[in-house]
C-alpha positions as CSV (number, residue, x, y, z in Angstrom):
1,M,102.9,118.4,120.8
2,L,100.0,116.0,120.2
3,P,99.2,114.2,116.9
4,Q,95.5,115.0,117.3
5,E,96.2,118.7,117.6
6,I,98.2,118.7,114.3
7,I,95.3,116.8,112.7
8,R,92.8,119.4,114.2
9,K,94.9,122.3,112.8
10,K,94.9,120.9,109.3
11,K,91.2,119.9,109.5
12,D,90.5,123.6,110.2
13,G,92.4,124.6,107.1
14,L,95.4,126.1,108.8
15,A,99.0,125.8,107.5
16,L,101.3,123.4,109.5
17,S,104.7,124.5,110.5
18,D,107.9,122.6,109.5
19,S,108.3,121.5,113.2
20,E,104.7,120.1,113.3
21,I,105.2,118.1,110.1
22,Q,108.6,116.9,111.4
23,Y,106.9,115.7,114.6
24,Y,104.2,113.9,112.6
25,I,106.7,112.1,110.4
26,E,109.1,111.2,113.2
27,G,106.1,110.0,115.2
28,I,105.4,107.4,112.5
29,S,108.9,106.0,113.1
30,N,108.9,106.0,116.9
31,G,105.3,104.8,117.3
32,S,103.8,108.0,118.8
33,V,101.7,108.5,115.7
34,S,99.3,105.6,115.1
35,E,97.7,104.2,111.9
36,S,94.4,106.0,112.9
37,H,96.3,109.3,113.3
38,I,97.7,108.8,109.8
39,A,94.3,108.0,108.3
40,A,92.8,111.2,109.9
41,F,95.8,113.3,108.9
42,C,95.6,112.1,105.3
43,M,91.8,112.8,105.2
44,A,92.4,116.3,106.6
45,V,95.0,117.0,103.9
46,M,92.7,115.4,101.3
47,F,90.0,118.0,102.0
48,K,92.1,121.1,103.1
49,G,95.2,120.7,100.9
50,M,98.7,122.0,101.6
51,S,100.8,124.9,100.4
52,T,103.9,124.3,98.4
53,E,105.9,125.1,101.5
54,E,104.0,122.5,103.5
55,T,104.4,119.9,100.7
56,F,108.1,120.6,100.5
57,S,108.4,120.1,104.3
58,L,106.4,116.9,104.2
59,T,108.5,115.5,101.4
60,D,111.7,116.6,103.1
61,H,110.9,114.9,106.4
62,M,109.7,111.7,104.6
63,V,113.1,111.6,102.9
64,K,114.9,112.2,106.2
65,S,112.9,109.3,107.8
66,G,115.5,107.0,106.2
67,D,118.7,106.7,104.3
68,K,119.5,108.6,101.0
69,L,121.6,106.9,98.3
70,N,124.2,108.5,96.3
71,W,125.7,107.3,93.0
72,N,129.0,109.2,92.8
73,D,130.7,106.1,91.6
74,L,128.6,105.8,88.4
75,N,129.9,107.1,85.1
76,G,126.5,108.2,83.7
77,P,123.3,110.1,84.5
78,V,120.9,108.7,87.1
79,V,117.3,109.3,85.9
80,D,114.0,107.6,86.8
81,K,110.4,107.7,85.7
82,H,107.2,107.5,87.8
83,S,103.6,107.0,86.9
84,T,100.6,108.3,89.0
85,G,99.0,104.9,88.3
86,G,96.4,103.5,86.0
87,V,94.8,100.3,84.8
88,G,97.0,98.0,82.8
89,D,100.0,100.4,83.3
90,K,103.1,98.2,83.1
91,V,105.2,101.0,81.5
92,S,107.9,101.2,84.2
93,I,108.8,97.5,83.7
94,M,109.2,98.0,80.0
95,L,110.9,101.4,80.2
96,A,113.6,100.8,82.7
97,P,115.5,98.2,80.7
98,I,115.2,100.3,77.5
99,V,116.7,103.4,79.0
100,A,119.3,101.4,80.9
101,S,120.4,99.9,77.6
102,C,120.7,103.5,76.2
103,G,123.1,104.5,79.0
104,I,120.9,105.8,81.8
105,Y,121.2,104.4,85.3
106,T,117.7,103.8,86.7
107,P,117.3,102.9,90.4
108,M,113.6,102.6,90.4
109,I,111.8,102.5,93.7
110,S,108.2,101.6,93.0
111,G,105.0,101.0,95.0
112,R,102.1,98.6,95.3
113,G,98.6,98.9,93.9
114,L,96.5,101.8,95.1
115,G,92.7,101.3,95.0
116,H,91.7,100.3,91.5
117,T,95.2,100.6,90.0
118,G,97.8,97.9,89.8
119,G,101.2,98.3,91.4
120,T,104.6,97.8,89.8
121,L,105.8,95.7,92.8
122,D,102.7,93.5,92.7
123,K,103.4,92.7,89.1
124,L,107.1,92.0,89.7
125,E,106.3,89.8,92.7
126,S,104.5,87.4,90.3
127,I,107.9,86.5,89.0
128,P,109.1,83.4,91.0
129,G,112.0,84.4,93.3
130,Y,112.1,88.1,92.4
131,N,113.3,90.1,95.4
132,T,111.6,93.5,95.6
133,T,113.4,94.4,98.9
134,P,117.1,93.8,98.5
135,D,119.5,95.5,100.8
136,N,121.2,98.7,99.6
137,L,124.5,97.0,98.7
138,L,122.7,94.5,96.4
139,F,120.5,97.3,94.9
140,R,123.6,99.5,94.2
141,R,125.5,96.6,92.7
142,I,122.7,95.7,90.3
143,V,122.1,99.2,89.2
144,K,125.8,99.6,88.5
145,N,126.2,96.3,86.7
146,V,122.9,96.0,84.9
147,G,121.9,99.7,84.5
148,C,118.5,99.3,86.3
149,A,116.8,97.7,89.2
150,I,113.1,98.0,90.1
151,I,112.5,97.4,93.8
152,G,110.2,98.5,96.6
153,Q,110.8,100.7,99.6
154,T,113.3,98.9,101.8
155,S,113.2,99.5,105.5
156,S,115.9,102.2,105.1
157,L,114.5,104.2,102.2
158,A,111.7,106.7,102.9
159,P,110.1,104.3,105.5
160,A,107.6,106.8,106.7
161,D,106.1,107.0,103.1
162,K,105.8,103.2,103.1
163,V,103.5,103.3,106.1
164,I,101.5,106.3,104.8
165,Y,101.2,104.8,101.4
166,G,99.5,101.6,102.8
167,V,97.0,103.7,104.8
168,R,96.1,105.9,101.8
169,D,95.3,102.8,99.8
170,V,92.5,101.7,102.1
171,T,91.1,105.0,103.4
172,A,90.1,106.7,100.1
173,T,92.8,109.4,100.5
174,V,94.8,108.6,97.3
175,E,93.6,111.6,95.2
176,S,95.4,114.3,97.1
177,I,98.0,116.3,95.2
178,P,100.2,117.1,98.3
179,L,100.2,113.5,99.4
180,I,100.9,112.2,95.9
181,T,103.7,114.7,95.5
182,A,105.4,113.8,98.8
183,S,105.0,110.1,98.3
184,I,106.5,110.1,94.9
185,L,109.3,112.5,95.5
186,S,110.3,111.1,98.9
187,K,111.1,107.8,97.2
188,K,112.8,109.4,94.2
189,L,114.9,111.8,96.3
190,A,115.9,108.9,98.7
191,A,117.1,107.1,95.6
192,G,119.5,109.9,94.8
193,L,118.3,110.8,91.3
194,D,119.7,113.5,89.0
195,G,116.5,113.7,87.1
196,L,112.9,112.5,87.0
197,V,110.2,112.2,84.3
198,M,106.6,111.9,85.5
199,D,103.8,110.1,83.6
200,I,100.7,111.9,84.8
201,K,97.6,109.8,83.9
202,T,94.3,111.5,83.3
203,G,90.9,110.1,82.5
204,N,88.3,107.9,84.1
205,G,90.8,105.2,85.1
206,A,93.3,107.7,86.7
207,F,93.3,109.3,90.1
208,A,93.6,112.6,88.1
209,D,90.2,112.1,86.4
210,N,90.3,115.5,84.6
211,F,93.0,117.4,82.8
212,D,93.1,120.4,85.3
213,F,93.8,118.0,88.2
214,A,96.5,116.2,86.2
215,R,98.2,119.5,85.2
216,N,98.0,120.9,88.8
217,M,99.6,117.6,90.0
218,G,102.3,117.7,87.5
219,N,103.1,121.4,88.2
220,C,103.2,120.7,91.9
221,I,105.6,117.8,91.5
222,I,107.9,119.8,89.2
223,E,107.9,122.8,91.5
224,V,108.7,120.8,94.7
225,A,111.3,118.6,92.9
226,K,113.1,121.6,91.6
227,Q,113.4,123.1,95.1
228,F,115.4,119.9,95.9
229,G,117.5,120.5,92.8
230,M,116.2,117.5,90.9
231,N,115.5,118.2,87.1
232,T,112.0,117.1,86.5
233,S,109.4,117.1,83.7
234,A,106.0,115.6,83.3
235,I,104.0,114.1,80.5
236,I,100.2,113.9,80.8
237,T,98.9,110.8,79.1
238,D,95.4,109.3,78.6
239,M,93.8,106.8,80.9
240,N,90.3,106.6,79.5
241,Q,90.9,103.0,78.7
242,P,93.2,100.2,80.0
243,L,96.8,100.5,78.7
244,G,97.9,97.5,76.7
245,G,96.0,94.3,76.2
246,T,96.2,92.9,79.8
247,V,95.2,93.9,83.3
248,G,96.5,91.7,86.2
249,N,99.9,91.0,87.7
250,T,101.2,87.9,86.0
251,L,99.4,88.6,82.8
252,E,101.0,92.1,82.5
253,I,104.4,90.7,83.1
254,I,103.9,88.2,80.2
255,E,102.8,91.2,78.1
256,V,106.0,93.1,79.2
257,I,108.2,90.2,78.0
258,D,106.3,89.9,74.7
259,Y,106.8,93.7,74.3
260,L,110.5,93.6,74.9
261,K,110.9,90.7,72.6
262,C,108.9,92.7,70.0
263,V,106.4,89.9,69.8
264,R,103.3,92.0,70.8
265,Q,103.3,95.8,71.0
266,E,99.9,97.4,71.5
267,P,100.1,100.8,69.8
268,R,99.0,103.1,72.6
269,L,101.3,101.4,75.1
270,H,104.2,101.5,72.6
271,E,103.7,105.2,72.1
272,V,103.7,105.9,75.8
273,V,106.8,103.8,76.5
274,L,108.9,105.4,73.7
275,T,107.7,109.0,74.4
276,L,108.8,108.6,78.1
277,A,112.1,107.0,77.1
278,A,112.8,109.9,74.8
279,E,112.0,112.5,77.5
280,M,114.3,110.6,80.0
281,L,117.1,110.6,77.5
282,A,116.6,114.3,77.0
283,V,116.5,115.0,80.7
284,A,119.7,112.9,81.1
285,G,121.4,114.9,78.4
286,L,122.2,111.9,76.2
287,V,120.4,113.2,73.1
288,D,120.0,116.5,71.4
289,S,116.2,116.3,71.1
290,T,113.3,114.1,72.1
291,D,113.0,113.1,68.4
292,D,116.5,111.7,68.6
293,G,115.7,110.0,71.9
294,F,112.5,108.4,70.5
295,Q,114.6,107.0,67.6
296,K,117.4,105.8,69.9
297,A,114.9,104.0,72.2
298,K,113.1,102.4,69.3
299,E,116.4,101.1,67.9
300,I,117.5,99.7,71.3
301,L,114.2,97.9,71.7
302,G,114.3,96.5,68.2
303,S,117.8,95.2,68.7
304,G,116.8,92.9,71.6
305,K,119.2,94.7,74.1
306,A,116.4,95.9,76.3
307,A,115.0,92.3,76.6
308,E,118.4,91.1,77.6
309,T,118.7,93.8,80.2
310,F,115.3,92.9,81.6
311,E,116.3,89.2,81.9
312,K,119.6,90.1,83.6
313,M,117.8,92.4,86.1
314,V,115.3,89.7,86.9
315,S,118.1,87.1,87.4
316,E,120.2,89.4,89.6
317,L,117.2,90.0,91.8
318,G,116.5,86.3,92.3
319,G,114.2,85.5,89.5
320,P,114.7,82.9,86.7
321,N,117.8,83.4,84.6
322,N,115.9,82.4,81.4
323,I,112.6,84.2,81.7
324,L,112.6,85.1,78.0
325,Q,112.5,81.5,77.1
326,N,109.3,79.4,77.6
327,T,107.8,82.4,79.5
328,D,104.5,80.8,80.4
329,S,106.2,78.0,82.2
330,H,107.6,80.3,84.8
331,F,104.2,81.5,86.0
332,K,101.1,80.1,87.7
333,S,97.9,80.2,85.7
334,A,94.3,80.9,87.0
335,S,92.0,77.9,87.2
336,V,89.1,79.4,85.2
337,V,89.5,81.2,81.9
338,K,86.3,82.5,80.3
339,P,85.4,85.1,77.6
340,I,83.5,88.2,78.5
341,L,81.0,88.3,75.6
342,A,79.5,91.6,74.2
343,H,75.8,91.9,74.6
344,Q,75.3,93.9,71.4
345,S,77.0,94.8,68.2
346,G,78.6,98.2,67.4
347,F,81.6,100.3,68.3
348,I,83.2,100.5,71.7
349,S,82.5,104.2,72.5
350,Q,83.3,104.4,76.2
351,I,85.1,102.3,78.8
352,N,84.7,102.8,82.6
353,T,88.3,102.1,83.2
354,R,88.1,102.4,86.9
355,A,85.4,99.7,87.0
356,V,87.7,97.4,84.9
357,G,90.4,97.9,87.5
358,L,88.0,97.2,90.3
359,A,86.9,94.0,88.5
360,V,90.5,92.7,88.9
361,V,90.5,93.7,92.5
362,E,87.3,91.7,93.0
363,L,89.1,88.7,91.4
364,G,91.8,89.0,94.1
365,G,94.3,90.8,91.9
366,G,94.3,93.9,94.2
367,R,93.8,94.8,97.9
368,K,90.7,95.8,99.7
369,K,92.7,96.3,102.9
370,T,96.4,96.5,103.6
371,S,96.7,93.0,105.0
372,D,95.2,91.4,101.9
373,S,97.4,89.0,99.9
374,I,97.2,89.1,96.1
375,D,96.4,86.4,93.7
376,H,99.0,87.2,90.9
377,S,97.4,84.9,88.3
378,V,94.0,86.5,87.9
379,G,93.0,89.3,85.6
380,L,92.1,90.1,82.0
381,T,93.6,89.4,78.7
382,S,92.7,90.4,75.1
383,V,91.1,93.6,76.4
384,L,89.5,95.5,73.5
385,R,90.2,99.2,73.0
386,L,88.0,102.3,72.3
387,G,86.8,102.5,68.8
388,E,87.0,98.8,68.0
389,K,84.0,97.2,66.2
390,V,82.4,94.2,67.9
391,K,79.6,91.9,67.2
392,A,77.2,90.5,69.8
393,G,78.8,87.4,71.3
394,Q,82.3,88.5,70.5
395,P,84.7,88.7,73.5
396,L,85.4,92.1,75.0
397,A,88.2,90.5,77.0
398,I,89.1,87.1,78.6
399,V,88.8,86.7,82.4
400,H,91.2,84.7,84.4
401,A,89.8,83.7,87.8
402,Q,90.2,81.0,90.5
403,N,86.5,79.9,90.4
404,E,83.3,80.3,88.5
405,D,81.7,82.7,91.0
406,Q,84.6,85.2,90.8
407,A,84.7,84.9,87.0
408,N,81.0,85.7,86.7
409,I,81.3,88.7,89.0
410,A,84.1,90.1,86.9
411,I,82.2,89.3,83.6
412,N,79.3,91.4,84.8
413,M,81.5,94.2,86.0
414,V,83.4,94.4,82.7
415,N,80.3,94.2,80.6
416,D,78.8,97.0,82.6
417,A,82.0,99.0,82.1
418,Y,81.8,98.9,78.3
419,T,79.4,101.2,76.3
420,I,78.8,100.0,72.7
421,L,77.1,102.3,70.2
422,D,76.4,102.4,66.5
423,I,78.7,105.3,65.9
424,S,82.5,105.1,66.1
425,P,84.0,107.5,68.7
426,S,86.6,110.1,67.9
427,N,90.2,109.0,68.6
428,N,91.6,109.7,72.1
429,Q,94.9,111.5,72.1
430,T,97.4,109.3,74.0
431,I,100.1,111.9,74.7
432,I,98.3,115.0,75.9
433,K,100.8,117.5,77.1
434,L,104.4,118.0,78.3
435,L,105.1,120.0,81.4
436,K,108.5,121.4,82.4
């Protein structure tokens, strides 16, 4: 069996057998399938798609490429959440300590940034000392003692996906439903979950830039997950504007801490976090209804318990043991901080959210190729939302950059991304649809 023949078959739109998919995934591990083979395979799948059976097989063999955890020693449900990615999406880092404080065990295996979207791991790695790749024993101990741990793919958990994921990021093959499904579920199944709640982003800042794509993705993930016996639901949420007031790794972590301390809670972000928490509690069977779950999550957040859980998780994974105190002192700041001034007065009627994300990539806050390192300090703060009224010369956002040239490039990109008109736009619905 030859890798190029498997690629050719998929390029011609033919279905791959389980043995062919097995050969392809095993070849990633043993070196017989190269990075160029992976790129070509992903592009073929991008254009020709995969059946549910093929997607199940791809997911299954990606899981089998490494170890699979089990949590039989825990005395509660093991449920996780995953987002398909967006700009300013720091929900996972807020959500995990909230639901852990409510009684859910959350072993969260997350990924890095893809294209214009920020990655949960990249954000967490801006915390000094935070270890995103602990061994399985440490990972298990933290989940058991703290209730949650957010880490990346270790060498033993779905290692084939880790390789494919990196190639997809730099070959414009991110927006493929079968590849997205297999990538997400291989990590989640390897983590040994009882249940999963998906946050499917849709809009101009999401990979699913229209509702039909988002719904099809959600249904595919649910269908494949249920074949593995994992209870899964999906919530489609809006990504026609950045989520929260910050975009960029360190800046988003600071917003997470402020959120958990109830210092600063941007309304759209707050709604998404609590809605997902409520659904996770319902999937876990810890509440009678999502309304009860929403209220329980809100009370836990307001009590300060979620902030304490976050601080304990960070400390257990090698970060500061007092990250809630003097938060700014734990992080490096960018050298240049400048406002992005509106060119005209009116209402913010449209935001090219993808362009905002790409502006942060240009600053060095994301990757253009897999080998790129990330500058965690750069990004945007005080990002204005759709519908807000602005005057000419008022900041649309604040750019954090390492030099004036980078800052000016980002300023131009963000200004071009904002459309300001005399008429206020209709409100965007943040929570669009629940899929089960």
